[in-house]
VMD Tcl script that builds the backbone (N, CA, C; Angstrom):
set m [mol new atoms 336]
animate dup $m
set s [atomselect $m all]
$s set {name element resname resid chain x y z} {
  {N N UNK 1 A -0.359 25.177 14.426}
  {CA C UNK 1 A -1.621 24.724 13.904}
  {C C UNK 1 A -1.451 23.446 13.081}
  {N N UNK 2 A -0.521 23.451 12.135}
  {CA C UNK 2 A -0.291 22.262 11.309}
  {C C UNK 2 A 0.280 21.135 12.158}
  {N N UNK 3 A 1.104 21.497 13.129}
  {CA C UNK 3 A 1.680 20.486 14.020}
  {C C UNK 3 A 0.582 19.786 14.810}
  {N N UNK 4 A -0.404 20.544 15.247}
  {CA C UNK 4 A -1.529 19.947 15.983}
  {C C UNK 4 A -2.331 18.987 15.103}
  {N N UNK 5 A -2.524 19.354 13.855}
  {CA C UNK 5 A -3.285 18.497 12.928}
  {C C UNK 5 A -2.513 17.203 12.657}
  {N N UNK 6 A -1.199 17.310 12.442}
  {CA C UNK 6 A -0.377 16.116 12.204}
  {C C UNK 6 A -0.386 15.217 13.434}
  {N N UNK 7 A -0.206 15.796 14.607}
  {CA C UNK 7 A -0.217 15.010 15.844}
  {C C UNK 7 A -1.567 14.326 16.042}
  {N N UNK 8 A -2.651 15.050 15.802}
  {CA C UNK 8 A -3.984 14.458 15.956}
  {C C UNK 8 A -4.217 13.342 14.943}
  {N N UNK 9 A -3.743 13.531 13.716}
  {CA C UNK 9 A -3.906 12.495 12.693}
  {C C UNK 9 A -3.128 11.234 13.066}
  {N N UNK 10 A -1.902 11.398 13.551}
  {CA C UNK 10 A -1.112 10.235 13.962}
  {C C UNK 10 A -1.774 9.494 15.125}
  {N N UNK 11 A -2.273 10.234 16.085}
  {CA C UNK 11 A -2.940 9.606 17.227}
  {C C UNK 11 A -4.214 8.897 16.787}
  {N N UNK 12 A -4.968 9.502 15.885}
  {CA C UNK 12 A -6.203 8.886 15.400}
  {C C UNK 12 A -5.920 7.613 14.599}
  {N N UNK 13 A -4.963 7.660 13.696}
  {CA C UNK 13 A -4.637 6.477 12.896}
  {C C UNK 13 A -4.078 5.369 13.786}
  {N N UNK 14 A -3.227 5.731 14.729}
  {CA C UNK 14 A -2.697 4.735 15.659}
  {C C UNK 14 A -3.781 4.099 16.513}
  {N N UNK 15 A -4.738 4.896 16.930}
  {CA C UNK 15 A -5.860 4.362 17.716}
  {C C UNK 15 A -6.727 3.417 16.896}
  {N N UNK 16 A -6.932 3.760 15.627}
  {CA C UNK 16 A -7.719 2.884 14.757}
  {C C UNK 16 A -6.992 1.548 14.513}
  {N N UNK 17 A -5.671 1.601 14.374}
  {CA C UNK 17 A -4.916 0.354 14.223}
  {C C UNK 17 A -5.010 -0.500 15.487}
  {N N UNK 18 A -4.924 0.129 16.642}
  {CA C UNK 18 A -5.064 -0.616 17.887}
  {C C UNK 18 A -6.467 -1.208 18.015}
  {N N UNK 19 A -7.472 -0.485 17.552}
  {CA C UNK 19 A -8.836 -0.998 17.570}
  {C C UNK 19 A -8.976 -2.220 16.669}
  {N N UNK 20 A -8.406 -2.150 15.462}
  {CA C UNK 20 A -8.472 -3.316 14.577}
  {C C UNK 20 A -7.725 -4.506 15.170}
  {N N UNK 21 A -6.651 -4.256 15.885}
  {CA C UNK 21 A -5.940 -5.351 16.557}
  {C C UNK 21 A -6.824 -5.988 17.619}
  {N N UNK 22 A -7.525 -5.176 18.382}
  {CA C UNK 22 A -8.410 -5.713 19.418}
  {C C UNK 22 A -9.555 -6.519 18.806}
  {N N UNK 23 A -10.104 -6.028 17.713}
  {CA C UNK 23 A -11.172 -6.770 17.041}
  {C C UNK 23 A -10.631 -8.087 16.491}
  {N N UNK 24 A -9.417 -8.050 15.932}
  {CA C UNK 24 A -8.806 -9.267 15.418}
  {C C UNK 24 A -8.558 -10.296 16.497}
  {N N UNK 25 A -8.124 -9.869 17.657}
  {CA C UNK 25 A -7.901 -10.798 18.762}
  {C C UNK 25 A -9.216 -11.455 19.176}
  {N N UNK 26 A -10.275 -10.688 19.177}
  {CA C UNK 26 A -11.570 -11.242 19.583}
  {C C UNK 26 A -12.199 -12.130 18.515}
  {N N UNK 27 A -11.921 -11.878 17.238}
  {CA C UNK 27 A -12.633 -12.568 16.171}
  {C C UNK 27 A -11.872 -13.722 15.524}
  {N N UNK 28 A -10.530 -13.690 15.535}
  {CA C UNK 28 A -9.777 -14.730 14.835}
  {C C UNK 28 A -9.916 -16.068 15.545}
  {N N UNK 29 A -9.928 -17.168 14.779}
  {CA C UNK 29 A -10.267 -18.471 15.350}
  {C C UNK 29 A -9.137 -19.184 16.088}
  {N N UNK 30 A -7.886 -18.996 15.677}
  {CA C UNK 30 A -6.818 -19.795 16.283}
  {C C UNK 30 A -5.738 -18.893 16.882}
  {N N UNK 31 A -4.843 -19.526 17.619}
  {CA C UNK 31 A -3.825 -18.792 18.365}
  {C C UNK 31 A -2.862 -18.053 17.452}
  {N N UNK 32 A -2.450 -18.667 16.360}
  {CA C UNK 32 A -1.492 -18.012 15.481}
  {C C UNK 32 A -2.077 -16.758 14.839}
  {N N UNK 33 A -3.321 -16.802 14.448}
  {CA C UNK 33 A -3.965 -15.611 13.880}
  {C C UNK 33 A -4.120 -14.522 14.933}
  {N N UNK 34 A -4.493 -14.922 16.121}
  {CA C UNK 34 A -4.627 -13.943 17.208}
  {C C UNK 34 A -3.282 -13.333 17.560}
  {N N UNK 35 A -2.232 -14.145 17.524}
  {CA C UNK 35 A -0.898 -13.646 17.822}
  {C C UNK 35 A -0.488 -12.586 16.797}
  {N N UNK 36 A -0.814 -12.822 15.540}
  {CA C UNK 36 A -0.499 -11.845 14.499}
  {C C UNK 36 A -1.242 -10.537 14.764}
  {N N UNK 37 A -2.516 -10.639 15.098}
  {CA C UNK 37 A -3.304 -9.437 15.372}
  {C C UNK 37 A -2.821 -8.712 16.613}
  {N N UNK 38 A -2.289 -9.441 17.563}
  {CA C UNK 38 A -1.838 -8.815 18.804}
  {C C UNK 38 A -0.493 -8.118 18.652}
  {N N UNK 39 A 0.301 -8.517 17.674}
  {CA C UNK 39 A 1.646 -7.942 17.580}
  {C C UNK 39 A 1.795 -6.920 16.469}
  {N N UNK 40 A 1.360 -7.217 15.282}
  {CA C UNK 40 A 1.648 -6.344 14.137}
  {C C UNK 40 A 0.901 -5.006 14.208}
  {N N UNK 41 A -0.420 -4.983 14.073}
  {CA C UNK 41 A -1.085 -3.671 14.045}
  {C C UNK 41 A -1.081 -2.964 15.403}
  {N N UNK 42 A -1.083 -3.726 16.466}
  {CA C UNK 42 A -1.088 -3.102 17.790}
  {C C UNK 42 A 0.217 -2.353 18.031}
  {N N UNK 43 A 1.338 -2.965 17.674}
  {CA C UNK 43 A 2.634 -2.327 17.876}
  {C C UNK 43 A 2.771 -1.088 17.001}
  {N N UNK 44 A 2.415 -1.218 15.732}
  {CA C UNK 44 A 2.509 -0.067 14.831}
  {C C UNK 44 A 1.560 1.046 15.266}
  {N N UNK 45 A 0.367 0.681 15.705}
  {CA C UNK 45 A -0.582 1.679 16.185}
  {C C UNK 45 A -0.070 2.418 17.407}
  {N N UNK 46 A 0.543 1.684 18.327}
  {CA C UNK 46 A 1.065 2.339 19.513}
  {C C UNK 46 A 2.230 3.263 19.175}
  {N N UNK 47 A 3.069 2.849 18.231}
  {CA C UNK 47 A 4.175 3.712 17.813}
  {C C UNK 47 A 3.635 5.005 17.202}
  {N N UNK 48 A 2.587 4.903 16.392}
  {CA C UNK 48 A 1.992 6.120 15.814}
  {C C UNK 48 A 1.417 7.027 16.891}
  {N N UNK 49 A 0.757 6.441 17.887}
  {CA C UNK 49 A 0.213 7.248 18.989}
  {C C UNK 49 A 1.349 7.924 19.764}
  {N N UNK 50 A 2.426 7.189 20.005}
  {CA C UNK 50 A 3.561 7.770 20.731}
  {C C UNK 50 A 4.222 8.890 19.933}
  {N N UNK 51 A 4.334 8.718 18.608}
  {CA C UNK 51 A 4.909 9.789 17.779}
  {C C UNK 51 A 4.012 11.024 17.817}
  {N N UNK 52 A 2.692 10.816 17.726}
  {CA C UNK 52 A 1.766 11.941 17.815}
  {C C UNK 52 A 1.852 12.654 19.154}
  {N N UNK 53 A 1.964 11.891 20.225}
  {CA C UNK 53 A 2.092 12.507 21.552}
  {C C UNK 53 A 3.432 13.227 21.692}
  {N N UNK 54 A 4.485 12.645 21.109}
  {CA C UNK 54 A 5.812 13.268 21.163}
  {C C UNK 54 A 5.804 14.608 20.430}
  {N N UNK 55 A 5.138 14.643 19.283}
  {CA C UNK 55 A 5.029 15.898 18.531}
  {C C UNK 55 A 4.249 16.930 19.343}
  {N N UNK 56 A 3.193 16.499 19.992}
  {CA C UNK 56 A 2.350 17.413 20.771}
  {C C UNK 56 A 3.080 17.962 22.002}
  {N N UNK 57 A 3.974 17.162 22.587}
  {CA C UNK 57 A 4.682 17.609 23.793}
  {C C UNK 57 A 5.708 18.702 23.511}
  {N N UNK 58 A 6.294 18.726 22.330}
  {CA C UNK 58 A 7.231 19.782 21.907}
  {C C UNK 58 A 8.325 20.067 22.929}
  {N N UNK 59 A 9.194 19.109 23.157}
  {CA C UNK 59 A 10.354 19.340 24.000}
  {C C UNK 59 A 10.125 19.145 25.487}
  {N N UNK 60 A 8.995 18.660 25.899}
  {CA C UNK 60 A 8.733 18.378 27.317}
  {C C UNK 60 A 9.638 17.233 27.768}
  {N N UNK 61 A 10.090 17.238 29.005}
  {CA C UNK 61 A 10.972 16.159 29.471}
  {C C UNK 61 A 10.362 14.755 29.395}
  {N N UNK 62 A 9.048 14.653 29.375}
  {CA C UNK 62 A 8.417 13.333 29.268}
  {C C UNK 62 A 8.535 12.734 27.875}
  {N N UNK 63 A 9.011 13.504 26.917}
  {CA C UNK 63 A 9.218 12.984 25.568}
  {C C UNK 63 A 10.206 11.828 25.539}
  {N N UNK 64 A 11.203 11.876 26.388}
  {CA C UNK 64 A 12.177 10.785 26.485}
  {C C UNK 64 A 11.528 9.491 26.947}
  {N N UNK 65 A 10.571 9.604 27.834}
  {CA C UNK 65 A 9.857 8.400 28.281}
  {C C UNK 65 A 9.021 7.798 27.158}
  {N N UNK 66 A 8.473 8.633 26.291}
  {CA C UNK 66 A 7.734 8.127 25.140}
  {C C UNK 66 A 8.651 7.365 24.195}
  {N N UNK 67 A 9.855 7.885 23.995}
  {CA C UNK 67 A 10.823 7.201 23.135}
  {C C UNK 67 A 11.205 5.856 23.754}
  {N N UNK 68 A 11.454 5.831 25.045}
  {CA C UNK 68 A 11.794 4.567 25.720}
  {C C UNK 68 A 10.645 3.566 25.665}
  {N N UNK 69 A 9.429 4.051 25.795}
  {CA C UNK 69 A 8.259 3.175 25.700}
  {C C UNK 69 A 8.156 2.549 24.310}
  {N N UNK 70 A 8.361 3.360 23.282}
  {CA C UNK 70 A 8.331 2.846 21.914}
  {C C UNK 70 A 9.434 1.830 21.657}
  {N N UNK 71 A 10.641 2.101 22.124}
  {CA C UNK 71 A 11.743 1.146 21.953}
  {C C UNK 71 A 11.476 -0.161 22.690}
  {N N UNK 72 A 10.956 -0.058 23.900}
  {CA C UNK 72 A 10.648 -1.256 24.665}
  {C C UNK 72 A 9.608 -2.105 23.951}
  {N N UNK 73 A 8.606 -1.461 23.381}
  {CA C UNK 73 A 7.576 -2.195 22.635}
  {C C UNK 73 A 8.156 -2.863 21.400}
  {N N UNK 74 A 8.990 -2.153 20.663}
  {CA C UNK 74 A 9.580 -2.727 19.454}
  {C C UNK 74 A 10.519 -3.890 19.767}
  {N N UNK 75 A 11.116 -3.875 20.942}
  {CA C UNK 75 A 12.030 -4.961 21.315}
  {C C UNK 75 A 11.264 -6.166 21.850}
  {N N UNK 76 A 10.243 -5.939 22.667}
  {CA C UNK 76 A 9.588 -7.058 23.345}
  {C C UNK 76 A 8.476 -7.726 22.546}
  {N N UNK 77 A 7.745 -6.994 21.722}
  {CA C UNK 77 A 6.606 -7.591 21.008}
  {C C UNK 77 A 7.012 -8.742 20.088}
  {N N UNK 78 A 8.075 -8.637 19.279}
  {CA C UNK 78 A 8.453 -9.779 18.446}
  {C C UNK 78 A 8.925 -10.984 19.259}
  {N N UNK 79 A 9.576 -10.721 20.378}
  {CA C UNK 79 A 10.055 -11.824 21.218}
  {C C UNK 79 A 8.876 -12.576 21.826}
  {N N UNK 80 A 7.898 -11.847 22.317}
  {CA C UNK 80 A 6.714 -12.486 22.897}
  {C C UNK 80 A 5.961 -13.283 21.833}
  {N N UNK 81 A 5.820 -12.716 20.636}
  {CA C UNK 81 A 5.119 -13.420 19.560}
  {C C UNK 81 A 5.858 -14.699 19.175}
  {N N UNK 82 A 7.171 -14.649 19.117}
  {CA C UNK 82 A 7.945 -15.838 18.770}
  {C C UNK 82 A 7.788 -16.911 19.842}
  {N N UNK 83 A 7.813 -16.522 21.087}
  {CA C UNK 83 A 7.693 -17.499 22.182}
  {C C UNK 83 A 6.295 -18.131 22.201}
  {N N UNK 84 A 5.274 -17.332 21.987}
  {CA C UNK 84 A 3.910 -17.875 21.955}
  {C C UNK 84 A 3.746 -18.815 20.774}
  {N N UNK 85 A 4.245 -18.409 19.613}
  {CA C UNK 85 A 4.165 -19.276 18.439}
  {C C UNK 85 A 4.899 -20.584 18.632}
  {N N UNK 86 A 6.043 -20.531 19.257}
  {CA C UNK 86 A 6.809 -21.754 19.519}
  {C C UNK 86 A 6.084 -22.660 20.508}
  {N N UNK 87 A 5.481 -22.076 21.525}
  {CA C UNK 87 A 4.723 -22.863 22.494}
  {C C UNK 87 A 3.541 -23.548 21.831}
  {N N UNK 88 A 2.821 -22.816 20.996}
  {CA C UNK 88 A 1.680 -23.407 20.292}
  {C C UNK 88 A 2.149 -24.539 19.387}
  {N N UNK 89 A 3.271 -24.318 18.706}
  {CA C UNK 89 A 3.799 -25.341 17.811}
  {C C UNK 89 A 4.207 -26.587 18.594}
  {N N UNK 90 A 4.888 -26.389 19.714}
  {CA C UNK 90 A 5.337 -27.541 20.512}
  {C C UNK 90 A 4.178 -28.301 21.142}
  {N N UNK 91 A 3.151 -27.582 21.518}
  {CA C UNK 91 A 1.989 -28.235 22.121}
  {C C UNK 91 A 1.118 -28.912 21.070}
  {N N UNK 92 A 1.392 -28.640 19.813}
  {CA C UNK 92 A 0.645 -29.214 18.697}
  {C C UNK 92 A -0.848 -28.944 18.804}
  {N N UNK 93 A -1.181 -27.753 19.267}
  {CA C UNK 93 A -2.594 -27.384 19.339}
  {C C UNK 93 A -3.027 -26.629 18.087}
  {N N UNK 94 A -2.289 -26.851 17.003}
  {CA C UNK 94 A -2.657 -26.256 15.730}
  {C C UNK 94 A -3.686 -27.125 15.048}
  {N N UNK 95 A -4.536 -26.508 14.288}
  {CA C UNK 95 A -5.495 -27.270 13.503}
  {C C UNK 95 A -4.788 -27.967 12.351}
  {N N UNK 96 A -5.384 -29.012 11.837}
  {CA C UNK 96 A -4.799 -29.756 10.724}
  {C C UNK 96 A -4.707 -28.907 9.467}
  {N N UNK 97 A -5.597 -27.937 9.327}
  {CA C UNK 97 A -5.585 -27.112 8.123}
  {C C UNK 97 A -4.600 -25.953 8.207}
  {N N UNK 98 A -3.985 -25.722 9.373}
  {CA C UNK 98 A -3.064 -24.601 9.529}
  {C C UNK 98 A -1.670 -24.947 9.019}
  {N N UNK 99 A -1.163 -26.100 9.425}
  {CA C UNK 99 A 0.180 -26.508 9.034}
  {C C UNK 99 A 0.074 -27.778 8.210}
  {N N UNK 100 A 0.553 -27.716 6.961}
  {CA C UNK 100 A 0.496 -28.873 6.088}
  {C C UNK 100 A 1.658 -29.825 6.319}
  {N N UNK 101 A 2.850 -29.283 6.535}
  {CA C UNK 101 A 4.027 -30.115 6.666}
  {C C UNK 101 A 4.881 -29.606 7.803}
  {N N UNK 102 A 5.442 -30.520 8.550}
  {CA C UNK 102 A 6.312 -30.180 9.660}
  {C C UNK 102 A 7.732 -30.061 9.131}
  {N N UNK 103 A 8.229 -28.849 8.960}
  {CA C UNK 103 A 9.551 -28.645 8.388}
  {C C UNK 103 A 10.654 -28.767 9.416}
  {N N UNK 104 A 10.312 -28.823 10.692}
  {CA C UNK 104 A 11.318 -28.844 11.727}
  {C C UNK 104 A 11.622 -30.240 12.247}
  {N N UNK 105 A 10.872 -31.211 11.831}
  {CA C UNK 105 A 11.100 -32.566 12.261}
  {C C UNK 105 A 11.895 -33.292 11.189}
  {N N UNK 106 A 12.854 -34.060 11.608}
  {CA C UNK 106 A 13.686 -34.806 10.672}
  {C C UNK 106 A 12.810 -35.809 9.918}
  {N N UNK 107 A 12.980 -35.934 8.605}
  {CA C UNK 107 A 12.119 -36.839 7.816}
  {C C UNK 107 A 12.231 -38.292 8.248}
  {N N UNK 108 A 13.358 -38.699 8.813}
  {CA C UNK 108 A 13.498 -40.092 9.210}
  {C C UNK 108 A 12.762 -40.400 10.502}
  {N N UNK 109 A 12.512 -39.372 11.306}
  {CA C UNK 109 A 11.816 -39.604 12.581}
  {C C UNK 109 A 10.350 -39.249 12.512}
  {N N UNK 110 A 9.916 -38.723 11.399}
  {CA C UNK 110 A 8.523 -38.337 11.249}
  {C C UNK 110 A 7.641 -39.576 11.144}
  {N N UNK 111 A 6.581 -39.591 11.936}
  {CA C UNK 111 A 5.634 -40.715 11.880}
  {C C UNK 111 A 4.597 -40.436 10.814}
  {N N UNK 112 A 4.332 -41.432 10.019}
  {CA C UNK 112 A 3.337 -41.258 8.955}
  {C C UNK 112 A 2.184 -42.157 9.170}
}
mol reanalyze $m
mol bondsrecalc $m
mol representation Tube
mol addrep $m
């Protein structure tokens, strides 16, 4: 009984985090903000849902697949976010108010 309540609570909280991530992706104005919304709460929300499902399965063989799914998400989400952020930075499609100073360009080659 208590296990069911804990599993349901984890699934509900994880679903709400995924919902806030989806709303953030739709509402945020620029790519970097959307990237943050797509990686941070979505990943944590999915991990909570997977933990809740793992608790509910109680030793079912599919529990291993849930663990692999969670590990794959934790490994790939930061890499994808870094690559998208780097692409946006290289394309210079950032707004002027987002980045004040370019820390990656050598000061002698920076055009003023």
